[in-house]
C-alpha positions as CSV (number, residue, x, y, z in Angstrom):
1,X,-33.6,163.1,-110.3
2,X,-37.3,162.4,-110.1
3,X,-39.0,162.0,-106.7
4,X,-39.0,158.5,-105.4
5,X,-42.4,156.7,-105.1
6,X,-41.3,154.1,-102.6
7,X,-38.8,155.1,-99.8
8,X,-37.0,152.5,-97.7
9,X,-36.5,154.0,-94.2
10,X,-33.7,152.5,-92.0
11,X,-33.9,153.0,-88.2
12,X,-33.1,149.9,-86.2
13,X,-32.9,151.3,-82.6
14,X,-33.1,152.7,-79.9
15,X,-36.6,152.9,-78.7
16,X,-36.8,156.7,-78.3
17,X,-35.1,157.3,-81.7
18,X,-37.5,154.9,-83.4
19,X,-40.4,156.6,-81.7
20,X,-39.2,160.0,-83.0
21,X,-39.5,158.8,-86.6
22,X,-43.3,158.3,-86.2
23,X,-44.5,162.0,-86.1
24,X,-42.2,162.7,-89.1
25,X,-43.6,159.8,-91.1
26,X,-47.1,160.7,-90.1
27,X,-46.6,164.3,-91.5
28,X,-44.8,163.0,-94.6
29,X,-47.6,160.6,-95.6
30,X,-50.3,163.1,-94.8
31,X,-48.7,165.8,-96.9
32,X,-47.6,163.4,-99.7
33,X,-50.2,160.6,-99.7
34,X,-48.8,159.3,-103.0
35,X,-45.6,158.2,-101.3
36,X,-45.1,154.6,-100.1
37,X,-42.9,154.0,-97.0
38,X,-41.3,150.8,-95.8
39,X,-39.6,151.0,-92.4
40,X,-36.8,148.6,-91.7
41,X,-36.6,148.1,-87.9
42,X,-36.7,145.5,-85.2
43,X,-39.9,143.5,-84.8
44,X,-40.3,144.9,-81.3
45,X,-41.0,148.4,-82.7
46,X,-43.5,147.3,-85.3
47,X,-46.5,148.5,-83.2
48,X,-45.2,152.0,-83.3
49,X,-46.2,152.3,-86.9
50,X,-49.7,151.0,-86.7
51,X,-52.3,153.3,-88.2
52,X,-49.8,155.2,-90.4
53,X,-51.1,155.5,-93.9
54,X,-48.9,154.0,-96.7
55,X,-46.4,152.8,-94.1
56,X,-45.4,149.2,-93.7
57,X,-42.7,147.6,-91.6
58,X,-40.1,145.1,-92.6
59,X,-38.6,143.3,-89.6
60,X,-34.8,143.2,-89.4
61,X,-33.6,140.2,-87.3
62,X,-30.2,141.7,-86.5
63,X,-29.4,139.1,-83.8
64,X,-30.5,136.2,-86.0
65,X,-30.7,135.7,-89.7
66,X,-29.6,139.3,-90.5
67,X,-26.7,139.3,-88.1
68,X,-23.2,140.4,-89.4
69,X,-22.2,141.3,-92.9
70,X,-23.6,138.1,-94.5
71,X,-26.9,138.6,-92.7
72,X,-27.1,142.2,-93.9
73,X,-26.4,141.0,-97.4
74,X,-29.3,138.6,-97.0
75,X,-31.5,141.4,-95.7
76,X,-30.5,143.6,-98.7
77,X,-31.6,140.8,-101.1
78,X,-34.9,140.5,-99.3
79,X,-35.5,144.3,-99.4
80,X,-34.6,144.7,-103.1
81,X,-37.6,142.5,-103.9
82,X,-39.9,145.2,-102.5
83,X,-39.0,147.5,-105.4
84,X,-38.1,150.7,-103.5
85,X,-36.7,153.7,-105.3
86,X,-34.6,155.4,-102.6
87,X,-33.3,154.9,-99.1
88,X,-33.7,157.3,-96.1
89,X,-31.1,156.2,-93.6
90,X,-32.3,157.7,-90.4
91,X,-29.7,155.8,-88.3
92,X,-26.3,156.3,-90.0
93,X,-24.4,153.6,-88.1
94,X,-22.1,150.8,-89.2
95,X,-25.0,148.4,-90.0
96,X,-26.9,150.9,-92.2
97,X,-23.6,151.9,-93.9
98,X,-22.8,148.3,-94.7
99,X,-26.4,147.8,-95.9
100,X,-26.3,150.7,-98.2
101,X,-23.3,149.2,-100.0
102,X,-25.6,146.5,-101.3
103,X,-28.0,149.1,-102.7
104,X,-25.6,150.1,-105.4
105,X,-27.4,152.4,-107.9
106,X,-30.1,153.5,-105.4
107,X,-30.4,157.0,-104.2
108,X,-29.4,156.9,-100.5
109,X,-29.6,159.9,-98.2
110,X,-28.2,159.6,-94.7
111,X,-29.1,161.4,-91.4
112,X,-26.7,164.3,-90.5
113,X,-26.3,163.7,-86.8
114,X,-24.6,167.1,-86.3
115,X,-21.7,165.5,-84.5
116,X,-19.6,168.7,-84.5
117,X,-22.3,170.9,-83.0
118,X,-23.1,168.2,-80.4
119,X,-19.4,167.9,-79.5
120,X,-19.2,171.7,-79.0
121,X,-22.3,171.5,-76.8
122,X,-21.0,168.7,-74.5
123,X,-17.4,170.2,-74.4
124,X,-18.7,173.6,-73.2
125,X,-17.7,175.5,-76.3
126,X,-21.3,176.5,-76.9
127,X,-24.6,176.3,-75.1
128,X,-27.5,176.8,-77.5
129,X,-30.4,174.9,-78.9
130,X,-29.4,172.6,-81.7
131,X,-31.6,171.3,-84.5
132,X,-34.1,168.8,-83.2
133,X,-33.8,165.1,-84.1
134,X,-37.3,165.3,-85.7
135,X,-36.1,168.1,-88.0
136,X,-32.9,166.2,-88.8
137,X,-35.1,163.3,-89.9
138,X,-37.3,165.6,-92.0
139,X,-34.2,167.0,-93.6
140,X,-33.4,163.6,-95.1
141,X,-36.8,163.5,-96.8
142,X,-36.4,167.0,-98.1
143,X,-33.2,166.0,-99.9
144,X,-35.2,163.2,-101.4
145,X,-37.7,165.8,-102.7
146,X,-40.3,165.9,-99.9
147,X,-40.1,169.0,-97.7
148,X,-42.1,168.2,-94.6
149,X,-43.9,170.8,-92.4
150,X,-43.9,169.6,-88.8
151,X,-45.5,172.8,-87.4
152,X,-49.1,171.5,-87.4
153,X,-49.0,167.9,-86.4
154,X,-51.8,165.4,-86.4
155,X,-52.2,162.6,-83.9
156,X,-54.3,159.4,-83.7
157,X,-57.3,159.3,-81.4
158,X,-56.9,157.3,-78.2
159,X,-57.7,153.6,-78.7
160,X,-60.4,152.0,-76.6
161,X,-59.2,150.4,-73.3
162,X,-59.8,146.7,-72.9
163,X,-61.2,145.3,-69.7
164,X,-57.6,144.4,-68.7
165,X,-56.2,147.9,-69.3
166,X,-59.1,149.5,-67.5
167,X,-58.0,147.8,-64.3
168,X,-54.9,150.0,-64.2
169,X,-57.0,153.2,-63.8
170,X,-58.1,153.4,-60.2
171,X,-60.5,156.3,-60.2
172,X,-62.4,157.1,-63.4
173,X,-63.2,160.6,-62.3
174,X,-59.6,161.6,-61.9
175,X,-57.0,162.6,-64.5
176,X,-54.5,159.9,-65.3
177,X,-50.7,160.5,-65.3
178,X,-48.1,158.1,-66.5
179,X,-44.8,158.2,-64.7
180,X,-41.7,156.5,-66.2
181,X,-39.0,157.0,-63.5
182,X,-36.2,155.0,-65.1
183,X,-33.6,155.6,-67.8
184,X,-30.6,153.8,-69.3
185,X,-28.2,155.6,-67.1
186,X,-28.5,156.7,-63.4
187,X,-27.3,160.2,-64.5
188,X,-30.5,160.6,-66.5
189,X,-32.8,159.6,-63.6
190,X,-34.5,161.6,-60.9
191,X,-33.4,160.2,-57.5
192,X,-35.9,157.6,-56.5
193,X,-36.5,159.0,-53.0
194,X,-37.5,162.3,-54.5
195,X,-39.5,160.6,-57.2
196,X,-41.4,158.8,-54.5
197,X,-42.4,162.2,-53.0
198,X,-43.7,163.3,-56.4
199,X,-45.7,160.1,-56.8
200,X,-47.1,160.4,-53.2
201,X,-48.3,164.0,-53.8
202,X,-49.7,163.5,-57.3
203,X,-51.5,160.4,-56.2
204,X,-53.7,162.6,-54.0
205,X,-55.0,164.3,-57.1
206,X,-54.6,161.9,-60.0
207,X,-54.4,158.3,-61.1
208,X,-50.8,157.3,-61.4
209,X,-49.6,154.5,-63.8
210,X,-46.0,153.5,-63.4
211,X,-44.0,152.3,-66.4
212,X,-40.8,150.4,-66.4
213,X,-39.2,147.0,-67.2
214,X,-36.6,144.5,-65.9
215,X,-36.8,142.6,-62.6
216,X,-35.3,145.4,-60.4
217,X,-37.6,148.1,-61.9
218,X,-40.6,145.8,-61.5
219,X,-39.8,145.2,-57.9
220,X,-39.4,148.9,-57.1
221,X,-42.6,149.9,-58.9
222,X,-44.6,147.1,-57.3
223,X,-43.5,148.4,-53.9
224,X,-44.7,152.0,-54.8
225,X,-48.0,150.6,-56.0
226,X,-48.7,149.0,-52.6
227,X,-47.7,152.1,-50.6
228,X,-49.9,154.7,-52.2
229,X,-53.6,155.0,-53.3
230,X,-54.5,155.5,-56.9
231,X,-51.1,154.1,-58.0
232,X,-50.7,151.1,-60.3
233,X,-47.7,149.6,-62.1
234,X,-47.8,148.1,-65.5
235,X,-44.2,146.9,-65.4
236,X,-44.0,143.3,-66.5
237,X,-47.8,143.1,-67.0
238,X,-48.2,144.4,-70.6
239,X,-46.7,143.9,-74.0
240,X,-45.7,146.9,-76.1
241,X,-49.0,147.1,-78.0
242,X,-51.0,147.2,-74.7
243,X,-48.7,149.9,-73.3
244,X,-49.2,152.1,-76.4
245,X,-53.0,151.8,-76.0
246,X,-52.7,152.7,-72.3
247,X,-50.4,155.6,-73.1
248,X,-52.8,156.9,-75.7
249,X,-55.4,157.3,-72.9
250,X,-53.2,159.3,-70.5
251,X,-53.7,162.9,-69.8
252,X,-50.0,163.4,-69.3
253,X,-46.7,161.5,-69.2
254,X,-43.9,162.4,-66.7
255,X,-40.7,160.8,-67.9
256,X,-37.0,161.0,-67.8
257,X,-35.0,161.7,-71.0
258,X,-36.0,158.2,-72.2
259,X,-38.1,156.2,-74.7
260,X,-41.3,156.5,-72.7
261,X,-41.3,160.3,-73.3
262,X,-41.1,159.8,-77.1
263,X,-43.7,157.1,-77.1
264,X,-46.1,159.4,-75.4
265,X,-45.2,162.4,-77.6
266,X,-45.7,160.4,-80.8
267,X,-49.3,159.7,-79.7
268,X,-49.9,163.4,-79.1
269,X,-49.8,163.3,-75.3
270,X,-48.5,166.1,-73.1
271,X,-45.1,165.1,-71.8
272,X,-43.1,166.7,-69.0
273,X,-39.5,165.5,-68.9
274,X,-36.9,165.6,-66.2
275,X,-33.3,166.0,-67.3
276,X,-30.1,165.2,-65.5
277,X,-26.7,165.3,-67.2
278,X,-28.3,165.5,-70.7
279,X,-30.1,168.6,-72.0
280,X,-32.9,169.3,-74.5
281,X,-30.5,171.6,-76.4
282,X,-29.0,168.5,-77.9
283,X,-32.2,168.0,-79.9
284,X,-33.8,165.0,-78.2
285,X,-36.7,166.7,-76.5
286,X,-40.1,164.9,-77.1
287,X,-42.0,166.0,-80.2
288,X,-44.3,169.1,-80.1
289,X,-43.8,170.0,-76.4
290,X,-43.5,173.5,-75.0
291,X,-39.9,174.3,-73.9
292,X,-41.1,174.8,-70.3
293,X,-42.2,171.2,-70.2
294,X,-38.5,170.2,-70.0
295,X,-37.3,170.5,-66.4
296,X,-33.5,170.7,-66.3
297,X,-30.9,170.3,-63.6
298,X,-29.4,173.4,-62.0
299,X,-26.5,174.4,-64.2
300,X,-25.2,176.8,-61.5
301,X,-24.5,173.7,-59.4
302,X,-23.6,171.5,-62.4
303,X,-22.1,173.9,-65.0
304,X,-20.7,171.1,-67.2
305,X,-24.2,170.0,-68.2
306,X,-24.7,168.5,-70.8
307,X,-21.8,166.2,-70.0
308,X,-22.7,163.9,-72.9
309,X,-25.5,163.4,-75.5
310,X,-26.7,160.1,-74.1
311,X,-25.9,160.4,-70.4
312,X,-23.2,157.8,-70.4
313,X,-20.3,160.2,-69.6
314,X,-20.3,162.4,-66.5
315,X,-18.2,163.3,-63.5
316,X,-19.0,161.1,-60.5
317,X,-20.5,163.9,-58.5
318,X,-22.9,164.6,-61.3
319,X,-24.7,161.2,-61.0
320,X,-27.7,162.7,-59.2
321,X,-27.7,166.1,-60.9
322,X,-31.4,165.7,-61.7
323,X,-32.0,165.8,-58.0
324,X,-31.3,169.6,-58.0
325,X,-34.8,170.0,-59.4
326,X,-37.0,170.5,-56.4
327,X,-39.8,167.9,-56.2
328,X,-42.2,170.7,-55.5
329,X,-41.4,172.2,-58.9
330,X,-42.2,169.0,-60.7
331,X,-45.5,168.5,-58.8
332,X,-46.5,172.1,-59.4
333,X,-45.7,171.8,-63.1
334,X,-47.7,168.6,-63.6
335,X,-50.7,169.9,-61.7
336,X,-50.7,173.2,-63.6
337,X,-50.6,171.5,-67.0
338,X,-53.4,169.1,-66.0
339,X,-55.5,171.9,-64.7
340,X,-54.8,174.0,-67.7
341,X,-55.9,171.2,-69.9
342,X,-59.1,170.8,-67.9
343,X,-60.0,174.4,-68.4
344,X,-59.7,174.1,-72.2
345,X,-62.1,171.1,-72.4
């Protein structure tokens, strides 16, 4: 079968998973500039793909006109007009499986999620590094005839800061660190009391920009902003495009195992991650980061880690497992990476 010239890429959610497609697509289009890519995803994620050569986004309104089987049929009719040759299903969920039924005659390759290996990892049968999600995405394109080398990534240059965005950086002479202290599940979060210690100490040396969303998170981050110097919160103040511009100008992102880590990594930022009941062995570490940038909970105290792939299943006494990482270890790691970067400049 000849190589496709126009590939339809399906990845509807979640934020981190969509962000992880970006470095793969950037490598694909750099190494194969003749290939055209159309990404089918939610409108919210469209800014992720700005600046990617030969990549366009088709917005899937999965809660509106493209909802349900009839909505997916309508979406398939709209997509067929685009004249794609093949489908790279990087989601492999019920929606994408239904959608592919309407693409009869097209070459469709689906993501291998590695469910058996991940089950072995979370059940304690094995404890070893699994294939990364980025490589799993790349494998789909290799089956379509495009082997991708992810070993020498390229990244966009930081975008200029607007007058509004400049207000979030307190001291221009200091390095700027983003901190995203929240995650979908408490079991993936560093306890807030300990995180406050980290923020307090790092704010003595760096600008701190806090990321989050939702009323409760906004309230907590605003309180931290008022307590410490050189600390500002963007929660509730920026749209996703503005956040991406700001992230592109960070010197480092400190994040949980969450979408902010992947957004920063797709922009080529250094990302230090804190892990609770999940573990980077499952393949969800941010792109192109050294292994020692992932700070993991103490498995001597919490031997069942990883208790699940997404952090939604865990024993009750594992809820604050991430707290077994000393705050001094996080502070030291962040400062050492920042200082090391400064020496290389």
